[in-house]
C-alpha positions as CSV (number, residue, x, y, z in Angstrom):
1,M,6.5,-7.8,10.4
2,T,9.6,-9.6,11.5
3,S,12.9,-10.1,9.7
4,A,11.8,-13.8,9.3
5,D,8.7,-12.6,7.5
6,L,10.9,-10.6,5.2
7,G,13.2,-13.6,4.6
8,W,10.1,-15.6,3.6
9,L,9.1,-12.9,1.1
10,Q,12.6,-12.8,-0.3
11,F,12.6,-16.6,-0.6
12,K,9.4,-16.6,-2.5
13,A,10.7,-13.8,-4.8
14,Q,13.9,-15.8,-5.5
15,A,11.8,-18.9,-6.4
16,G,9.8,-16.7,-8.9
17,I,13.0,-15.3,-10.4
18,K,14.4,-18.8,-10.8
19,S,11.1,-20.0,-12.5
20,W,10.4,-17.0,-14.7
21,G,13.5,-15.0,-14.9
22,R,11.9,-11.6,-14.3
23,I,9.1,-10.8,-11.9
24,N,6.7,-8.2,-10.6
25,A,5.7,-8.3,-7.0
26,L,2.4,-7.4,-5.4
27,V,2.5,-6.9,-1.6
28,V,-0.8,-6.4,0.2
29,L,-0.5,-5.1,3.8
30,E,-3.2,-6.9,5.7
31,D,-3.4,-6.3,9.5
32,F,0.1,-4.7,9.2
33,Q,1.2,-3.3,12.5
34,G,4.8,-2.2,11.6
35,W,8.2,-3.8,12.1
36,K,9.4,-5.8,15.0
37,K,12.7,-4.4,16.3
38,G,15.8,-6.6,15.9
39,P,18.9,-7.1,13.8
40,G,19.0,-7.6,10.0
41,W,16.8,-4.8,8.8
42,D,19.8,-3.0,7.2
43,D,20.8,-6.0,5.0
44,M,20.5,-4.8,1.4
45,S,22.0,-7.9,-0.1
46,F,18.7,-9.2,-1.6
47,A,18.1,-5.9,-3.4
48,N,21.6,-5.7,-4.6
49,E,21.6,-9.2,-5.9
50,H,18.0,-9.4,-7.4
51,D,16.8,-6.0,-8.3
52,Q,17.9,-6.5,-12.0
53,S,15.3,-9.3,-12.1
54,I,12.4,-7.4,-10.5
55,D,10.6,-5.0,-12.8
56,R,8.1,-3.6,-10.4
57,I,6.9,-3.8,-6.8
58,A,3.4,-2.6,-6.0
59,I,2.6,-2.3,-2.3
60,V,-1.1,-1.9,-1.3
61,G,-2.1,-0.8,2.2
62,P,-3.6,2.0,4.3
63,E,-2.6,5.6,3.9
64,Q,-1.0,5.7,7.4
65,W,1.8,3.4,6.2
66,R,2.5,5.0,2.8
67,D,5.6,7.0,3.7
68,L,7.3,4.5,6.1
69,V,6.7,1.5,3.8
70,S,7.9,3.5,0.7
71,V,11.2,4.3,2.5
72,F,11.5,0.7,3.8
73,A,11.0,-0.6,0.2
74,G,13.6,1.8,-1.1
75,K,11.3,3.7,-3.4
76,G,13.5,6.0,-5.5
77,L,16.7,4.5,-4.2
78,R,16.8,1.2,-6.2
79,S,16.6,0.2,-9.8
80,T,13.3,-1.5,-9.3
81,S,10.2,0.6,-9.6
82,V,8.3,0.7,-6.3
83,E,4.8,2.3,-6.0
84,Y,2.4,2.4,-3.0
85,F,-1.3,2.1,-3.6
86,L,-4.2,2.6,-1.1
87,S,-6.2,-0.5,-0.1
88,S,-9.0,0.8,-2.3
89,Q,-6.7,0.8,-5.3
90,L,-5.8,-2.9,-5.5
91,E,-7.1,-3.1,-9.1
92,E,-5.0,-0.1,-10.1
93,A,-1.9,-1.7,-8.5
94,K,-2.5,-4.9,-10.5
95,K,-3.0,-2.8,-13.7
96,W,0.3,-0.9,-13.0
97,L,2.1,-4.2,-12.5
98,N,0.9,-5.5,-15.9
99,E,2.1,-2.4,-17.8
100,A,5.2,-2.8,-19.9
101,P,8.4,-2.0,-18.1
102,G,9.5,1.6,-18.3
103,V,5.9,2.8,-18.5
104,S,4.7,5.0,-15.6
């Protein structure tokens, strides 16, 4: 994943927020190999500006990435609920996203 990939994801999220007001996000890690080194990874401006419009973020991927991706996504450090699901739990992730906000 590059910072340009992240920028694309943030652009898509902003478009959803503009269209619907509040959103949930489903991120599926497919052939994920980690992050490409470079500048910009410490920029938290998107989260600071848009977290109030994102109810939940479900990330689905292999166990090997759970801890690093959870830290990268700011699980427990931001107002948006972030949960990591294993690849075999895609349907559970979708169900969690469709629960009412504030329900865990």
